[in-house]
C-alpha positions in Angstrom: 101.2 79.0 -44.2 98.2 79.4 -46.1 98.5 75.5 -46.6 98.5 74.8 -42.6 95.9 77.4 -42.2 93.8 75.3 -44.4 94.8 72.2 -42.7 94.2 73.5 -39.4 90.6 75.1 -40.5 89.6 71.5 -41.9 90.6 69.5 -38.7 88.5 72.0 -36.7 85.9 71.7 -38.8 86.5 67.9 -38.7 86.2 68.3 -35.0 83.1 70.2 -35.1 81.5 68.1 -37.2 82.8 64.7 -35.0 81.0 66.8 -32.0 77.9 67.4 -33.1 77.9 63.5 -34.6 78.4 62.7 -30.8 76.4 64.8 -29.3 73.5 64.0 -32.0 74.5 60.8 -31.2 74.2 61.1 -27.6 70.9 63.3 -27.8 69.4 60.4 -29.7 70.6 58.1 -26.8 69.4 59.7 -24.3 66.0 59.8 -25.8 65.9 56.1 -26.4 67.4 55.5 -23.2 64.5 57.8 -21.6 62.1 55.8 -23.8 63.7 52.4 -22.8 63.4 53.0 -19.3 60.1 54.8 -19.3 58.6 51.4 -21.6 60.4 49.8 -18.6 58.8 51.4 -15.7 55.0 50.6 -17.2 56.1 47.1 -17.8 57.2 46.7 -13.9 54.2 49.0 -12.9 51.8 46.7 -15.2 53.7 43.3 -13.8 53.5 44.7 -10.5 49.7 45.4 -11.1 49.2 41.7 -12.4 51.2 40.2 -9.3 49.2 41.9 -6.9 45.7 40.9 -8.8 47.2 37.5 -8.7 48.4 37.5 -4.9 44.4 38.7 -4.7 42.6 35.9 -6.6 45.2 33.5 -4.8 44.0 34.6 -1.6 40.4 34.7 -3.0 40.4 31.4 -4.5 42.9 30.2 -1.1 40.1 31.4 1.1 37.2 29.4 -1.0 38.8 26.2 -1.5 39.2 26.7 2.9 36.0 27.2 3.1 34.8 24.2 0.2 37.3 21.9 2.4 35.7 22.7 5.4 32.3 22.2 3.8 33.2 18.9 2.8 35.2 17.7 5.7 31.6 18.8 7.4 30.0 16.3 4.8 32.5 13.9 5.4 31.5 13.7 9.3 27.8 13.6 8.2 28.2 10.7 5.8 30.3 8.7 8.3 27.6 9.4 10.8 25.3 8.7 8.7 26.9 5.3 7.8 27.2 4.7 11.6 23.5 5.4 12.3 22.7 3.5 9.3 25.0 0.5 10.6 23.1 1.2 14.0 19.5 1.3 12.5 20.0 -2.0 10.1 21.5 -3.9 13.0 18.3 -3.0 15.2 15.7 -2.9 12.7 16.5 -6.3 11.0 16.0 -8.0 13.7 12.7 -6.2 14.3 9.2 -7.8 13.0 7.9 -3.9 12.5 8.7 -2.9 9.0 10.9 -0.2 9.3 12.3 2.1 6.3 14.6 5.5 6.0 12.9 8.0 3.4 14.7 10.9 2.5 13.1 14.5 1.2 12.5 13.3 -2.1 10.9 10.4 -1.2 13.4 7.9 -2.2 14.0 4.8 0.0 17.9 4.9 1.5 17.3 1.6 4.3 14.8 -1.1 4.4 14.8 -4.0 6.6 14.1 -7.4 6.3 10.5 -7.3 7.3 9.6 -4.3 5.2 11.1 -6.4 2.3 8.9 -10.0 3.2 5.7 -7.3 3.5 5.8 -5.7 0.0 7.5 -9.3 -1.6 10.2 -6.9 -3.1 14.0 -7.5 -2.6 16.5 -4.9 -1.2 17.5 -3.9 -4.9 14.0 -3.5 -5.7 13.4 -0.8 -2.9 16.3 0.8 -2.4 17.2 4.3 -4.9 13.0 3.7 -5.8 10.8 5.9 -4.9 7.8 5.6 -2.5 5.5 6.0 -5.4 7.1 3.3 -7.3 6.4 0.7 -4.5 3.1 1.5 -3.2 1.2 3.1 -6.5 0.8 6.5 -7.0 -2.9 6.8 -6.1 -1.9 5.5 -2.9 1.0 7.5 -2.3 -0.9 11.3 -3.3 -4.3 9.9 -1.1 -2.6 8.4 1.7 1.3 8.7 2.3 2.5 11.8 0.8 0.1 14.3 3.1 1.1 12.6 6.3 5.1 12.3 5.1 5.0 16.0 4.5 4.0 16.7 7.9 6.8 14.9 9.3 9.3 16.6 7.0 7.8 19.9 8.5 9.0 18.4 11.9 6.1 16.5 13.5 5.6 13.0 14.6 3.0 11.3 12.2 1.0 8.5 13.7 -2.1 6.8 11.8 -3.7 3.8 10.9 -4.9 2.9 7.4 -5.5 0.1 4.7 -2.9 -0.5 2.2 -3.9 -2.2 -1.0 -1.8 -4.8 -2.6 -3.7 -6.1 -5.3 -7.1 -6.0 -6.1 -8.3 -8.3 -3.8 -5.2 -8.1 -1.3 -5.3 -5.7 1.5 -3.6 -5.1 4.9 -4.2 -2.8 7.9 -1.2 -0.9 9.0 -0.1 1.0 12.4 1.9 3.8 10.5 4.3 6.3 12.4 6.5 8.6 10.9 9.4 10.1 12.9 11.6 13.2 11.6 15.3 12.7 11.5 17.8 16.1 12.0 21.1 16.3 9.9 23.9 18.1 11.6 22.7 21.6 10.5 19.8 21.0 12.7 17.3 20.2 9.5 14.6 17.1 8.9 16.4 15.4 6.1 15.2 12.0 6.4 11.7 10.3 7.8 12.2 6.9 9.9 9.2 4.7 9.4 8.2 2.0 11.8 4.9 0.1 10.7 3.1 -2.7 12.3 0.7 -5.1 10.6 -2.3 -5.2 12.6 -4.4 -6.5 10.2 -5.6 -9.6 12.3 -6.4 -7.3 14.9 -8.3 -5.2 12.8 -10.5 -8.0 11.4 -11.1 -9.4 15.1 -12.5 -5.8 16.2 -14.9 -5.8 13.0 -16.3 -9.6 13.9 -17.0 -8.4 17.7 -18.6 -5.9 16.4 -20.6 -7.5 13.7 -21.8 -10.7 16.1 -22.6 -7.9 19.0 -24.8 -6.2 16.0 -26.2 -9.4 15.4 -26.8 -10.9 18.8 -28.8 -7.9 19.0 -31.0 -8.3 15.8 -31.2 -11.8 16.3 -33.1 -10.9 19.8 -35.8 -8.6 17.2 -35.6 -11.5 15.0 -37.0 -14.1 17.2 -39.8 -11.7 18.2 -40.9 -10.9 14.9 -41.1 -14.2 14.0 -43.0 -15.5 17.0 -45.2 -12.4 15.9 -45.6 -13.4 12.6 -45.6 -17.4 12.4 -49.6 -17.1 14.5 -51.0 -15.1 12.0 -49.3 -16.7 9.1 -50.4 -20.2 10.4 -54.0 -18.5 10.4 -53.6 -17.3 6.7 -52.2 -20.7 5.5 -55.3 -22.8 7.4 -58.0 -20.7 6.1 -56.6 -20.5 2.7 -56.3 -24.7 2.5 -60.2 -24.0 4.3 -61.7 -21.9 1.3 -59.9 -24.3 -1.2 -61.8 -27.0 0.6 -65.1 -25.6 0.5 -65.1 -24.3 -2.7 -64.7 -27.6 -4.4 -65.9 -26.3 -7.7 -63.7 -26.0 -10.7 -62.9 -22.3 -10.4 -59.6 -21.1 -12.3 -60.2 -17.7 -10.2 -60.3 -18.9 -7.3 -57.9 -21.9 -7.7 -55.9 -19.0 -8.7 -56.1 -16.9 -5.8 -55.5 -20.3 -3.7 -52.0 -21.1 -5.1 -51.3 -17.3 -4.5 -52.2 -17.5 -0.5 -50.6 -21.3 -0.3 -47.4 -20.1 -2.3 -46.7 -16.4 -0.2 -47.4 -18.1 3.4 -45.3 -21.0 2.9 -42.6 -18.2 1.7 -43.4 -16.0 4.9 -42.9 -19.4 7.1 -39.4 -20.4 5.2 -38.6 -17.0 6.2 -40.0 -16.9 9.5 -38.0 -20.1 10.1 -34.7 -18.7 8.6 -35.1 -16.2 11.0 -35.8 -18.7 14.2 -32.6 -20.0 12.9 -30.5 -16.6 12.7 -31.9 -15.9 16.2 -31.3 -19.1 18.3 -29.0 -21.2 16.1 -28.9 -25.0 16.3 -26.5 -26.0 19.1 -23.1 -27.1 17.6 -22.1 -30.8 17.9 -18.6 -29.8 17.9 -15.9 -32.2 17.7 -12.3 -32.9 16.7 -12.3 -33.6 12.4 -11.3 -33.1 8.9 -11.7 -29.7 7.5 -10.3 -30.9 4.1 -13.1 -34.0 3.7 -15.9 -31.2 4.4 -14.7 -28.8 1.7 -14.0 -31.7 -0.9 -17.9 -32.8 0.1 -19.3 -29.4 -0.7 -16.8 -28.8 -3.9 -18.0 -32.3 -5.5 -21.8 -31.1 -4.8 -21.2 -28.0 -6.7 -19.3 -29.4 -9.8 -22.1 -30.4 -11.6 -24.0 -27.3 -11.5 -20.8 -25.3 -12.4 -20.5 -27.5 -15.5 -23.8 -26.9 -16.4 -23.5 -23.1 -15.9 -20.4 -23.0 -18.1 -18.1 -22.5 -14.6 -14.3 -24.2 -14.9 -13.5 -25.3 -11.8 -10.0 -24.8 -9.8 -9.3 -27.0 -6.4 -6.0 -26.8 -4.9 -6.1 -28.8 -2.1 -2.7 -30.1 0.5 -2.3 -34.4 0.6 -3.2 -33.4 4.6 -4.2 -30.6 7.1 -4.2 -30.7 11.2 -7.8 -31.8 12.3 -9.8 -28.7 13.4 -12.6 -28.5 15.9 -16.0 -28.4 13.9 -19.7 -29.3 13.6 -19.3 -30.6 9.6 -22.9 -30.2 9.1 -22.8 -26.6 9.9 -19.2 -26.1 8.2 -20.6 -27.9 4.9 -23.6 -25.4 5.1 -21.3 -22.1 5.6 -19.3 -23.2 2.6 -22.1 -23.8 -0.1 -23.6 -21.0 0.7 -20.7 -19.1 -0.1 -20.2 -21.3 -3.3 -23.5 -20.9 -4.4 -22.9 -17.3 -4.1 -19.8 -17.5 -6.6 -21.9 -19.0 -8.7 -24.6 -16.9 -8.6 -22.0 -14.0 -9.3 -21.1 -16.0 -13.0 -24.5 -16.4 -14.9 -22.5 -16.2 -18.0 -20.0 -18.5 -16.6 -16.5 -18.0 -15.1 -14.2 -19.4 -12.9 -13.9 -20.7 -9.6 -10.9 -21.4 -7.7 -10.7 -23.2 -4.0 -7.7 -23.2 -2.5 -6.4 -24.5 0.9 -3.5 -24.3 2.8 -2.4 -24.0 6.3 0.1 -21.2 7.5 1.2 -21.1 10.9 -1.2 -22.4 13.4 -4.4 -21.3 11.3 -6.1 -23.2 8.1 -6.6 -20.8 5.2 -9.3 -21.1 2.8 -9.5 -19.0 -0.1 -12.6 -18.9 -2.4 -12.1 -16.8 -5.6 -14.6 -16.5 -8.4 -14.0 -14.2 -11.5 -18.1 -13.0 -11.4 -19.2 -9.5 -11.7 -18.3 -8.3 -8.3 -19.4 -6.2 -5.7 -19.3 -2.6 -5.0 -17.7 -0.6 -2.1 -20.8 0.4 -1.0 -22.3 -2.9 -1.0 -19.0 -4.8 0.2 -19.5 -2.8 3.6 -23.1 -4.2 4.5 -22.7 -7.6 3.3 -22.7 -9.3 6.1 -25.7 -7.0 7.5 -29.0 -10.0 8.2 -32.0 -8.6 6.0 -29.0 -7.2 2.7 -29.7 -8.9 0.0 -29.2 -7.8 -3.8 -30.7 -10.7 -5.1 -34.8 -10.8 -6.2 -35.7 -13.7 -4.1 -33.7 -14.6 -0.6 -34.1 -13.5 2.7 -30.5 -11.3 3.3 -29.5 -13.7 6.0 -27.1 -16.3 4.0 -23.9 -14.3 4.9 -25.2 -13.6 8.7 -25.4 -17.2 9.4 -22.2 -17.9 7.5 -20.6 -15.4 9.8 -22.6 -16.6 12.5 -21.3 -20.6 11.7 -17.3 -19.5 11.4 -17.5 -16.8 14.5 -18.3 -19.7 16.7 -15.8 -22.3 15.0 -13.3 -19.5 16.4 -12.2 -18.6 12.5 -12.4 -14.9 10.7 -13.6 -14.4 7.5 -13.0 -11.6 5.1 -14.6 -10.5 1.6 -12.9 -8.3 -0.9 -13.8 -7.3 -4.3 -14.1 -5.4 -7.3 -16.6 -4.5 -9.9 -16.3 -6.4 -13.1 -12.8 -8.7 -11.5 -14.8 -10.9 -9.0 -14.6 -11.8 -5.2 -12.1 -13.0 -3.1 -13.1 -14.6 0.0 -10.7 -15.5 3.0 -11.4 -17.8 5.7 -9.2 -18.9 8.6 -9.5 -21.6 10.9 -7.7 -22.2 14.4 -5.7 -25.6 14.2 -7.0 -28.0 16.5 -5.2 -28.4 20.3 
């Protein structure tokens, strides 16, 4: 009986231990399960949060991409419009004699026509993509072009006329117009430039003004010359009388008489020049060979050039069309110009005479490497009585201008101190 009791007790104890073990295991399992569920819930919350954030970012990015795409489409549309505009501009502008360009706000060339390339003596590749400053030089860009162009970029149409320099001796007078070009946003993005070369008109205007001024001065000179001539004749004859009267050898009297005679002769020479200027000799115009006249004058100065250590470079074509001319008067004008060139080269140098036919005009260029003429004096160079020489009447170039004008020609002088002088003369071909 006792054995059975012990056995039952052992079974009860074993069952109690097993029950305790299962209870403990269940308790721990519940804790682990709760922990796992808690962690899983937290993970799901984090995942949901990350998902929400990702969706938000995707929406934002999608919105940004949509906006960027919209802007891109607008740019593509603008670009297509610009391309179409450029094609139209190119087809129109390349048939125009006016110089046409398209310049952006960075002052960079985006389009030019054929006439513009010819005027600047540059190719499309040398202009497109380069700045206005590179093509025209920093000085001309800053002083002339930039201020006007900035007004255009502010939305104003601009028009002006100005001399543009291509080299020390070559310059052209341009009539320039700037037109603002507006993009799709209503802002000025480019400037359309239209330029006309009006150099010939400007030179003709200047020549007409000079001719009118010279005509007025000529009338005055004629009156003054007549008033001076008679007193000078009296002084000259009195000096001769005194010289004959006091025939004894007196060095002082001889010296005084010589001064009187020389001075009166100089005055008489000036008076003759004045009368020649006021009432030039009648021109004997006939059809002639201007090349023959030039070659004759160049032959006359070659000896003087050699003595003065001046090299000569004469570039003549084989033949030229005839010109309506007075050979003697024109020879005198050319000789005056070339002697002036020699006077500007006392220490030697080079004189170049180049002749060529351009369209219906014969173009003569006389170029020297002399001391040059200042800007101030260059403005007065054709004015009567203006001279920088110690001797001379200052009427030489006025007479040259008069002779060239009578031949329906044009003359223009450009110069730079220390670099020489360039004289350009144009005569119409005889028809």
